[in-house]
C-alpha positions in Angstrom: 11.9 23.6 16.9 15.0 22.4 15.0 15.9 19.1 16.6 12.5 17.7 15.9 12.7 18.4 12.2 16.3 17.5 11.8 16.5 14.5 14.1 13.2 12.7 13.3 13.3 13.8 9.7 16.8 12.3 9.3 15.8 9.0 10.9 12.6 8.8 8.9 14.3 9.4 5.6 17.1 6.9 6.4 14.6 4.2 7.3 12.2 4.8 4.4 14.6 5.4 1.6 17.5 3.2 2.9 19.9 5.0 0.5 23.5 5.6 1.6 24.0 7.9 -1.4 21.3 10.5 -0.6 22.8 13.8 0.7 21.4 13.8 4.3 22.8 17.3 4.8 20.3 18.6 2.3 17.5 16.5 3.8 18.2 18.3 7.1 18.4 21.6 5.4 15.1 21.0 3.6 13.4 19.9 6.8 14.1 23.3 8.4 13.8 25.4 5.2 10.1 26.2 5.8 10.9 27.8 9.1 12.0 30.9 7.2 8.2 31.5 6.9 8.0 32.7 10.4 9.7 36.0 9.3 6.8 38.6 9.2 5.4 39.2 5.8 6.6 35.8 4.3 3.6 33.8 3.0 3.6 30.1 4.2 4.1 28.7 0.7 6.4 25.9 1.9 3.7 24.7 4.2 1.6 24.0 1.1 1.6 20.9 -1.0 2.0 23.1 -4.0 5.1 24.7 -2.4 6.8 21.3 -1.7 5.9 20.1 -5.2 7.4 23.3 -6.7 10.6 22.6 -4.9 10.7 19.1 -6.3 9.8 20.2 -9.8 12.5 23.0 -9.7 15.0 20.4 -8.5 14.1 18.1 -11.4 14.3 20.9 -13.9 17.6 22.4 -12.7 19.3 18.9 -12.6 18.1 17.6 -15.9 20.8 15.4 -17.4 22.9 15.5 -14.3 22.1 12.3 -12.4 24.5 12.8 -9.5 23.5 16.4 -8.9 19.8 15.3 -9.0 20.4 12.6 -6.5 22.1 15.1 -4.1 19.6 17.9 -4.5 16.5 15.7 -4.2 17.3 15.6 -0.5 16.2 19.2 -0.2 12.8 18.5 -1.7 12.5 15.4 0.4 13.3 17.4 3.6 10.5 20.0 2.7 8.0 17.2 2.4 9.3 15.8 5.7 8.7 19.2 7.4 5.1 19.3 6.2 4.4 15.9 7.7 6.3 16.5 10.9 4.8 20.0 11.4 1.3 18.8 10.9 0.7 21.4 8.2 -1.4 18.8 6.4 -4.1 19.1 9.1 -4.9 22.7 8.0 -6.9 22.0 4.8 -6.9 25.5 3.6 -3.2 25.9 4.0 -2.1 22.4 2.8 -4.2 22.4 -0.3 -3.8 26.0 -1.3 -5.0 27.3 -3.9 -7.6 24.7 -4.3 -10.0 26.5 -1.9 -9.3 30.0 -3.0 -6.4 32.2 -4.0 -6.2 34.0 -0.6 -3.3 32.3 1.2 -4.3 31.7 4.8 -2.3 33.5 7.4 -2.5 31.1 10.4 -0.1 30.8 13.2 2.2 28.1 11.8 1.9 24.8 13.8 5.6 24.8 14.5 5.5 27.3 17.3 2.1 27.0 18.8 2.7 23.7 20.7 3.8 24.9 24.1 5.0 22.1 26.4 4.3 19.6 23.6 6.9 21.4 21.5 9.5 20.9 24.2 8.6 17.1 24.2 9.1 17.1 20.4 12.4 18.7 20.7 13.5 16.0 23.2 12.3 13.3 20.8 14.4 15.0 18.1 17.4 15.0 20.3 16.9 11.3 21.1 16.6 10.6 17.4 20.0 12.4 16.8 21.6 10.3 19.6 20.2 7.1 18.2 21.5 8.1 14.8 25.0 8.9 16.2 25.1 5.4 17.7 23.4 3.5 14.8 25.7 5.0 12.1 28.8 5.0 14.4 29.5 8.7 13.9 32.0 8.5 16.7 34.3 7.2 14.0 36.0 10.1 12.4 35.9 8.6 8.9 32.2 7.9 9.1 31.5 11.3 10.6 33.7 13.0 7.9 31.7 11.1 5.2 28.4 12.5 6.5 29.7 16.1 7.1 31.7 16.4 4.0 29.6 14.4 1.5 26.3 14.0 3.2 26.4 10.2 3.0 26.3 7.4 5.4 28.5 4.3 5.5 26.9 1.8 3.1 27.4 -1.1 5.5 25.4 0.7 8.3 22.2 1.7 6.4 19.4 -0.7 7.2 
């Protein structure tokens, strides 16, 4: 499930933050970053609130005194938070609030891949969100598309 996280995550962040200067490439990367946890043996830390907060704290520490770098890299942390919301990881109390209920990290099947037909529907919704974004932000224009692909930004005039 990539399109669900990238497409809906991108649209949600644009509509909530309304920032043409945020690096949306890193938002997209952050929204799929927790998927690395499907690798056998990887603990699902990025599906916990603590993991997402750790990504945010690390971003803040590493970009201290560098405002432009911070603005860019905050997109990664925002994307991880978006993933948690869109994946429904917050519905698994022991996982989401780890280690509040014990130090043993739960090893559940991550919600991402246990949805069956509903997962396909979510992918279609993600694809529709990307099509809407393409049209809304006029990415058929090479200059606007280049701005997004090279710099991660959207045309200031088109951000709602």
